[in-house]
C-alpha positions, 0 to 999 in steps of 0.5 A: 506663754504657758507656764513650764510644768516640772517633770515631778511636782509634789502638789500636796501632802496627798498628791504628786504629779508626774508629767507624761513627757509627751508634749504636743498640740493636743497634749500641751506640755504632756499628760498629767499623771497623779500618784495619790495617797500618803501610805505604802499603797497608792493610786496612780491616775492615768499613765501617759503614752506607751513606750516613753522611757523618760516618763517611766524613769520619773515615775519609778524614781518617785515610787522608789523615793516614796517607798510605795506600791501602786495598788490601783491604776485609774484611767480617766478615759480610753485615749492613748495618751492616758492609757498607753503607759499601762502596758509598760507599767503593769508587772514592773513599776506597778507590780500587781495593780488593779486597773480601773476604767469606765466602760465605753458605750455599747456603740463604741469599739472595744478598748483596743488601746489596752493589752487583752492580757491585762485584766480590767475592772469596770468603774461605776458612777459614784464608786469610791476607791480608798488607800491610806490618806486618800479617798477618791470618788468616781463621777461618770462625765461623758462628752469628751469620750463616752467612758470619761470619768472625773475623780474627787479627792474627798479629803481635800475637795480636789477634782481631777478633771481628766480632759473635761477641763484643761489647765489651758485652752478648751477641750475637744469632745465627741458629743456636745450635749453630754459634754455640757451636762458633764460640765454642769455636773462638775460645777455643782461639785464646787471643787476647791481646786482642779488638777487637769489631765493637761496643763497646770493646776486650776486654782480658781475653778468655778470661774473656769468651769463657768467660762467653759460653759459660756464659751460653748454657748457663745461658740454655738451662737457665733456658728448660728449667726455666721450661717445666718449671715451667709444664708445664701452660701452653704459653709463647711466646718473649715469655712466656719473655723476661718471666720470664727476662730480668728485667734486660734493658731492654724495648726489647731484648726482641725481640732476646732473644725471637729468641735464645730462639727458637733455644734452643727450636729446639735443645731441640726437636731434642733432644726435650726440648720440643715446639711447639704451635699455640694459637689460631694462636700458636706456643707451647712446652711441656716434654715430660717423657716425653722426659727419662726 
């Protein structure tokens, strides 16, 4: 069973975690948001979902107790459970903060999760944002989404992983190839500890990152072997989930099928499998001739 995460936790002299109070199958106990710094002006990392009064109250209590101002709001990526709260915080709990986010790819839709009336500042890979007692460095880590970023707190070698790495389980992604590159980039940073977007603190991060990398490689091999063992019978993503994800609760099968689809797309690009339409349904089949 997952450890209970308190609504507010002082994780270090520089970081206070405020839980987004939006628990669910994909958000786990809720979205972690972080108030970073030691002085009057601080950074808020992510904002939880829109219209969650409980979260807003906890954040307001922390801001008042610490007697601080939110100077910067940094958003790890565009998903509603990370950016939704901006609309509630801007001009109220956060008086006039700079809102920072990385741009999505040119093929993506615009950032419709954020009100057009709120000005956005675009993050760049390698950029640093400083407040008293804290310097965070931005790393563009696409894969979960095209705009995803992680942050390192340079003073303490702490990594804020957003949804690249979770405190529990594994993450979903939009593009497996870029996600694997991002995981390897995180591994190269050798963080001392990870503060994730969901779940509890990862106190021994290197094995966790290595597990994420090996897990995805293992899943790919499982998918390929399953298709190979059923070469006469094309399979759907959900067929593969039911065969491979035997320890995954059924309510998480759609998320697993989403990940499986990205593995399949990668394998198809490598000419290891092919996609078929059977009675109007997309199915996948091993192609032995491509592996000779």
